C-alpha positions in Angstrom: -119.6 89.3 -22.8 -116.5 90.9 -21.3 -115.0 88.9 -18.4 -112.2 91.2 -17.4 -109.9 88.4 -16.3 -106.2 88.7 -15.4 -103.5 87.0 -17.4 -103.2 84.1 -15.0 -106.9 83.2 -15.2 -106.9 83.7 -19.0 -104.0 81.3 -19.4 -105.7 78.7 -17.3 -108.8 79.0 -19.5 -106.7 78.8 -22.7 -105.0 75.6 -21.4 -108.4 74.2 -20.4 -109.6 74.6 -24.0 -106.5 72.9 -25.3 -106.6 69.8 -23.0 -109.9 68.0 -23.1 -111.3 66.3 -20.0 -109.3 68.5 -17.7 -110.5 70.1 -14.4 -109.3 73.7 -14.0 -108.4 75.0 -10.6 -109.9 78.5 -10.3 -111.0 80.6 -7.3 -111.8 83.8 -9.1 -115.6 84.0 -9.5 -115.6 85.7 -13.0 -113.0 83.1 -14.2 -115.2 80.2 -12.9 -118.3 81.6 -14.6 -116.4 82.1 -17.8 -115.0 78.5 -17.6 -118.5 77.1 -17.0 -119.9 79.1 -19.9 -117.2 77.4 -22.1 -118.3 74.0 -20.8 -115.1 73.5 -18.8 -114.9 71.6 -15.5 -113.9 73.8 -12.5 -112.7 73.1 -9.0 -111.6 75.6 -6.4 -108.6 75.4 -4.1 -110.8 74.1 -1.3 -112.2 71.4 -3.6 -108.6 70.3 -4.2 -108.0 70.1 -0.4 -111.2 68.0 0.1 -110.3 65.7 -2.8 -106.8 65.3 -1.5 -108.2 64.4 1.9 -110.7 61.9 0.5 -107.9 60.2 -1.4 -105.7 60.0 1.6 -103.2 62.5 0.4 -103.9 65.2 2.9 -104.1 64.0 6.5 -105.0 67.3 8.1 -107.2 69.3 5.8 -108.0 71.9 8.4 -104.3 72.5 8.9 -103.9 73.0 5.1 -106.9 75.5 5.2 -105.4 77.4 8.1 -102.0 77.6 6.2 -103.9 78.9 3.2 -105.5 81.6 5.3 -102.3 82.7 7.0 -100.6 82.7 3.6 -103.1 85.3 2.4 -106.1 83.4 1.0 -109.2 85.1 2.2 -111.8 82.6 3.6 -114.6 83.6 5.8 -115.3 81.7 9.0 -118.7 80.9 7.6 -117.1 79.3 4.4 -114.7 77.3 6.5 -117.6 76.1 8.8 -119.7 75.2 5.8 -116.8 73.3 4.3 -116.2 71.3 7.5 -119.9 70.4 7.7 -120.1 69.3 4.0 -116.8 67.5 3.9 -117.2 65.9 7.3 -113.9 67.0 8.9 
């Protein structure tokens, strides 16, 4: 199968194969699917925000999400709403 990944995603996958028991941070859908097909653990940027909040490292997760959006990360209102409901903030 051809994944047509960029150099950044390809490098993350290569490092994930080198370092066992590592969770990769990937948002690109094709890269996530490729990683899962290789048996690698994956978390997206929003997952990192939620994990940071749950560990007490991020006090205002919605503020972080809004800064990600204003910085150019595309997140639909529906995704943000669903995240708030699932994560409880």
